[in-house]
N, C-alpha and C positions, 0 to 999 in steps of 0.2 A: 625262601630263597635258597636254603642251606639243603632241602631234601632232593634225593633223586641224583646226587653226584656220582653214586655207583662206587664208591671207597669200599673195599671189602680185604679182609686180611689176606686171602689167597691172592689177589691181585697184588698186594705188596711183594709176593713171593714171585708170581709169574709175569707180572706186567702187562696184564691181560686189557687195562684201559690205559695204559701209558703211566703207570704209576712211578715208574723209574724217572721218566722226565721230569716228573713232578718233584722227586725226591733231590734230583740234580739241580733244579732251579733253586729250591728251598735253601738247600746246602750252600750254593753259590751267593746268594742273598745275605745269609746269615754270616758268611765270611767276610762281608763288608764291614763287620764289627772287628776284625783284625786291625792292628796298630797300623799306623801310616808308616811307610817304608819305601824310599828314604826320607830321612827328615829334611825341612829345608835346609840346613847347613851343609848337606850332600852336594845340594845344587850351588854352594857358595852364597847362600842367603842367609840372613838373620832370621826372616820368617818368610811365609809365603805370600807372594804378592796379593794385595787386598782385592785388586780388580779380578785377577783369577778365581779368590776366594767367593767375591761376590758373584761372580760368573757361574761358579760352581752350584752356590746356593739357589740361584735363578733356574738354572737346570733342573736341579732337584724338586725345586717348587713347581716347574712344569710338568715334571714327571707326576708327581703326586695329584696335580689337577687332572692330568690325562687319565690317570688311574680311577679317580672318582668318576669321570666321564664315562670311562668304559663299564665300569659296575653299574651306573645308572641306565646305560643303553641297553645292556644284556637282561637285566630283570631276572628272571625265572630261567633263562637259557645259560645262566653263570655256572660253571663247573671248573674246579681246579685242575682236572684231568683233561687231557688232549682228545678224549674220544666223547664226541658232542652228546649231549642228553638225547634221548630217542625221540622228543616231541619238541625239539628246541625250535626258536624261531631263527630264520637267516636276517640278521640285522645289517643293514646296507645304509642306515642314516645316522646322521650325527658324526661321532668320532670315526666311525665305520666307513663312511664315505670317503675319509682320506688314507685309511689304512685297514688292511683286513684284521691285523692281530694289535689293535691299540693297547691293550693291557701289557703284551710283551714289549711295545714301543715306551709305554710309561716306566716299566722296569728298567730297561736300557737308559732311558732319560735319567732315571735317579741315579743309577750307576755311574753314568758319565759325569754327572754333577759331582759325585763324590770324588771321581777321579781329577777333575778339574780343580775342585776347592782345595784339594790336598796336594797334587803334584806325586801321589804316592804309585810307585811303580807297580807295587803288590794289587792295588786297586785297578789298575790299568789290564792287569793280567786277569782279574776276575771280571771285570768290564768284557774282554774278549771272548772268555769262557762262557760267560753268560750269553753272550750274543750267539755262541756256537750252540748251546743248549737249547735256547729258545728258537733258533731256526729250526732244529731237529725237532722240537715237540710242535712248531707251528707245522711243518711238512706232515707229520703224523696227523695231526688233527685235521687238516684239510683232506686227507683220504678219508674219513668219515663224512665231512661235511660234503664232499662231492656225490657221496653214496646217499645222504639225506635230500639235499637240494640240487636238483638237476640244474637249477640256474645259477649254482654255484661257479661254473666254469666261465660263464659271461663276467660275474662279479670278479673273478680271481684275475681276468686277463687285462679289466679295466683299472683296478685298484691296487696300489703297492701291497706288499705283504706286511711287511715291518717299518721299514723306511724306505721313501722314495728314492730311488737310483743309487743307492747304497750296496755295494758288491755283497752278496750273499745274505742280504736282508730284503731284497726285493728280486725275486725270481720268476717274474712275468714273462722275461724273455726266453726262460727256459721251458714254459708249458706250451 
């Protein structure tokens, strides 16, 4: 499953397979370990509301479930880089029938879960930055998918990109 990803030392320097998108994504995910700011007392609360905390944990869990579903669906086509593997399969079933980039959707659900569970403006900023990076990475990835799979155009026209009807995360109307 991990073979053929195309990772190379040269790629980290010249971004030949979209390595910089991956680095940006990983840095933003790791930044979610930053402390919560502001703390609930900033909002005039003794503690963050339990209902919001529970809703955030639910979003986080849904994101993790979506990630596992995505990994299982991709199988040998899995790659962390946005340039598709040369002999990959175009997956349009399961979670890929709901959106073209469910792994990115999973990452955003997890990030949103952290925001809702904590009320952290720092993490809200990370969520927005992650959405921008994942949108760019997905657009980069789709260039390669269109070259490898002639039927990708029809799939892209009928299936949301990352999140249905979310400005910036569903660009079907732009195509």
